[in-house]
N, C-alpha and C positions, 0 to 999 in steps of 0.2 A: 504494499499500499504506499504510495507516494503522496504526500501532504503538503500543502503550502496554506500556511497562516500569514496573512497579510494586512496592513494597515498603512494607508498613508501618511497619518499623522504620526506614527511611532518614529521616535528619534527626535522630534521638534515640538511635539505637543504631550502635555502631562494631563490625561483624562482617564476615565473609566475605559473607554474603547481602545486605548493605546495600551493601558495596563493589561487588560483582559489579552489581546494580542501576544503580548510580550510572555505572559504567564503561561499562556496555553501552548506557545511554541516551546518555551524551555521543558514545560512538563513532558510533552510529547517526545522531545529530545532525549530527556533523563530515562525515559522508557525503552531508549534503543531503537526508535521508530524513525523511518525515513521522512523527515520532514525538514522544510526550509521556512524561515521566518523572513518576510520581506517588508522593509520599512522605508518610509519616505524621506528620512533625515538621519542625522546622527552618524554613527560609525558601524561598522561589522565587528563585533566584540567577540564572537564566536564563529567557527567554521561554517555553521548552517545558517548564519544571517546575511542577508543581501540588502544593500541600500540601493533603491531604484530611485533615480534622480526625478524630481518632479518640481513644479512651482508651488512651493509650499505656501499655505494660505495666508501667512502674514508677511510674505517676502514682497518686496518692492515690485519685482517682476509680476507678481501674481496681480497685485493691485493695478498695475499699469494696464495690462490686457484687459482687466475688467472694466477699467475707466475707459480705454480707447474703444473697445466694441461691446458696449453694454446691451445694446438691442439685438446684436446678433446672437450673443451669448443667451439672451433670454428666449429666443426663438428655438434654440436647440435644447433648451430645458436646463441651461446652467445659470442659476440665479444667485450663486454666492461663490465667495472666493474658496470655500470648502469643496464646491462643485468643480471648480477649475483644477484644483488640488488633485482630485480623484481622476479627472479627465487625462491631466498630464501624467500621473501615476499608471495609467492604463497600457500605453504602448510597451514601456520596459516590463510590466507584469506580464502581458501576453508572450513576450519573448522568453521570460522566465519560464512561464508555464509549459512553453512549447520545448524550451531546451532541456527541462528537467522532467518532461512527460508526466506533469502532476496529474494524479487522478481526482484529487480533492482540493478545493480551494474553499478555505473557512475565513469568513470576513464579517466586520460590522460596518463597513462602508457601504452603504445602501446602493449608490450609482455604480460602484465597481462590481458588485453582485450581479446587478443587471446585465451591465454590459459584458462581462466575462461570460454568464448565462447565455447571451446572444452569440457570443464568438464561439461557445461550444456547439450550438445549435448549426451555426455555418461551418462546422468543421475546422475552425482556425485552432483551436486548443482542444486537447482530450479530456477537459476538466471538468467534473460537476462541482457546482458552487452551492455552498450552503450560506445562508445569511444569518447570523445571529443578530435578531432584531433587538437593537439597543437604542435607535435613534427615533422612535415613535413616529414612523412612517405612516401614511393614510392606508384605509382599505383598499383604495384604487391602486396603490403601488404595490402593497403586498399580493395582490391577485397575480402579479406578473411573476412572482418568485417561485420557482418549482420546490425548492428545499430550504425551508424557513424553520430556524431554531428560536422559539419564544423562551423567555428566562423564567417566566413565573405562570403557573396554570390559568391565571385570571386572564392573561394576554390570549392565551389560545382559546378560552371561553369567549373572549370579546370578539376574536377573529370569526368563531362560528356564528355568533349572533349578527355580526356584521355580513354575512353570507360570502366570506372570501376564504373559507377554510380548504385545505387541501389534506388529503390523506397521507401526503408525504411530509407534512409539518410535525412538528414535535415540540415539546416543552421540556427543556433540560436547563437548570439554572447555572450561572457562573459559578465557580469555585474560588476557594481561598486555602492558601497553605496555613494550616492552623499551627504549624511550627514556627514559621516567621512572624505571623501576627498572633501574638499570645498576651495574656495577662501578665502583668508587672508593674513595675515602678522606675521610670528613668528620670531620676533627679538631676543626672548632668544635662539633659535637654532642658529642663526647667531652668537650670542655672544659666545655661546659655541664652534662653530667652529672658531671663531677667524676671523670672516668677518665683515669687517665695514658696517653699515647699508646704507651708500651711494653707495656702491660697487654694481655690477651687479654679480649675482649668476648664472652661467650656470650649470645645473644639469643632470645628466646621472645617471639612475638606470637600470643596466643590470650586467649580470655576466662579471667579470673582466677578459676578454680574448680576444685574436686575432680573433679567428676563430668565425665567424657569428656575434658577438657584434662589433667586430672590434674598441676596445678600443685604439689600437695604432694609428689608423687613426685619431680618435678624439683628442688624445693628440698632434699629429703632425699639425693638423689644429688649435688647440688652441695655439700652439707654434707660428704659422704663425700669428695669430690674434695679439698675445702679441708683437711679433718682429714688426709688421707694425704700431702697435699703442701702444707704450710703456707706455703711460700716461694713458691708458685706465684702471679705476679701475674694473677689472673684474677677477673673481675666477672661478676655474673649481672643482667640486665636483662630484666624481664617487661613487655611493654606489651598492654594488652588492656582490655576492658570489664569494668564491675563487676557482679557477681552477688551473690547472697545471702551465700556465704563468702568475699567478697574481702577484707574487712577482717581476718577471721580468718588468711586465708592470709598476708597482709601482715605482720600480727604474727608469724606463725611464721617468715617469711623473715628478719625483722629480728633476731629472737631467735637464730636460727641461724647467720646469716651476716653479722651487723652491717652495716658499711658496704660490704661486697662485694655487697650485694642492693639494686637499684635499681628499684622498681615505679613503672610510668607508666600510670596509670588514665586511659582515655577518651584517649590520647595523640592530637592532631591528625592526621588522616588525611593532610591536605597537607603534614605534616612526616616522614611515616614513611618514604618514600624515602631520607631522609638518616639515619634512625636505622638501617636497614639497612646504609648505607655505613659507619657508625660501628661496625659489628660485624664480627667475625672468624669467628664460627660461629654456626649456627642450629640449634635444638631444638626439636622437636614430640613431646610425649609422648603422645598419644592413641593408644589401640590400633587405633581404626577412624576412618577419614575418608572422606568422599564426593569432594569436589573442593575441598580448602582453598585459598583465595585466597592465604593467607600462604606457602604452599609456591612458589606461582608468583611471588610477590614476591621471596622468599628465593633462588630458584634465578636469577631474572632479574637479581638483584644481585650473582651470582656469589659467593654463601655456600656453603660445604660443609655439607650438611644431615644431621642426625642424626635418623632417624625409625624408626618401629616397623617391623618385617618384615611389612607387611600389603599385598597386591597394589596396591591403589589408589594408596598413597602411594609404593610403589616404582616404579610406572609413572611418576608425576610426576617424580620424582628422577632417574630414569634409573639407568645403571649405575655413574654416579659418585657417586650418594648412598650414604650410610652407614647401612643398614638393620639394626637390631638387635634384640634381645629386650627391649622396654621393660618387660615384665611381670616380668621377674626382678630382683632387688635386686642391684645394683653392677654390672650391665653397663653402663648409661649412664655412670656415674661414671668407669669404665676408657675408655669410647670417648671421653669429652670429655678426659681426661688425654692420651690418645695424640694427639688433634688439637691440643690446646692446646700440646704440647711440640714439634710439628712444622711450623713455618710453610711450609715448602716443600711439604709435604703438603696442607696447607690451599690454598695457591696454585694448585696442580695441580687438585684437585678443584674448586675454585671455577670456574676456567677451563673445565672440561670440564662442568660443571652448567649453565653459562651458555649454552655452546653447544646443550646438550640443551633448554633452554627456548626458544632462538631458533626451533630447528628445528620444535618441536611445538605452542608455545602462544603465538607472536606474535599481536598483535592483528590484523592485516590478514587473515592465512589463516584464523584462526578465526572473526571476524566474517562473512567471504565465506560459510563454511559455514553459518552461522545464518541469514543472509538467504536462502541457498538454501533452509533447510528452511522458512522462513516461506512461500517460494512454493510449496513442495510441500503445506504445510498447507491453504493456500488453494485449491490445485487439488484437493485431497482434498475440502474443503469443498464445492465446487463440484459436484464428481462425487457426493458423498454426497446434496447437496440434490437434484440433478436425478434421481438414482435413487430417492430417496424420493418424490419428486412422481410419477414414473412408476409406482411401485409403489402408491401411494394411487390412481392413477387407473385403474389396472387392477382395483381391488378395487370401485370405484363402480359402480352401475347404469348400464345402457348410456345411458339417456336423459340422465344427468348428465355422462357425459364428453364432452369437447370437445378437438378437435385442437389441436396446438400451432400458434400463429400462425406 
């Protein structure tokens, strides 16, 4: 079985999509499987990693192309710098798939999945594509995808309800290395950040932006907590990738929270496990999520988690997660206050949430399911190809039909 894991953002973007690709590529390689990991930036740090050049989404060249030809881009379905990044990543990816005769391509980049699927149908590459649906695509788009991995059962149920379900779709969650992300106490990280050992550290790991991640809401709610409890020794740390409004949000946080606010832009992923171990409480303010890696990292680290009462995130954090109405003003501030004041409750919830993570999202069990699904996809490919060839032969004139050897 020849597998390719690809991400156009890997190597220059720090998000859940890129973390998933990196983790899965390395997990398969460590099992001795024939896998290549294709990335859009950075460097090839291992023999099985390959950097494929593209116009990365925040590069000047990408912005220049989008600025010069916006109408033409829109007409061919390219509406963002991310779309253009995927388009320019496509040609070297196709060459890679042909050269390595890859049988499976597993991605979370939706346009890459669609385009390589078309290339397979045209006979350009011998590769079947599985899209891990992590970008909240519309039912209209998902209908086009033959092999689709939903991260949570609720998303597969929603697809059925929307009338766009295929029998070749599955629900397999993302996984987490529970040996790397584990409970503990990292006082060295606290000292580095200038946070007293006795203080309560509230952590959010997310792209630092208003849309979707709602970092502005988190800052306002934390400010309300501080205003109502001025003597409470609590700090807010937000670690995540830079977006268009990141600088504005950082200025807002510093203006409202002063030295109690610590932004960490593009924090190194190899140090992120220590950051979780330095924290006491994890918060994610988004009102909808697919299968966020940060929640797996937080739950594996034994952190009590405050999330919105949405089915997918409730399923991830389990019964010990604290799901609240994040859309209402004041609710998050009150929930943070309760947990900041009750260390015993935090400890209990953290222990239970770690157990839930181990039982449902451990690396070995989930990767076993993924590899089994690869086999099903390849078997389906063989059956489909055989059925298609037989059907084509039945429609030929008799003089052209030849018996099977």
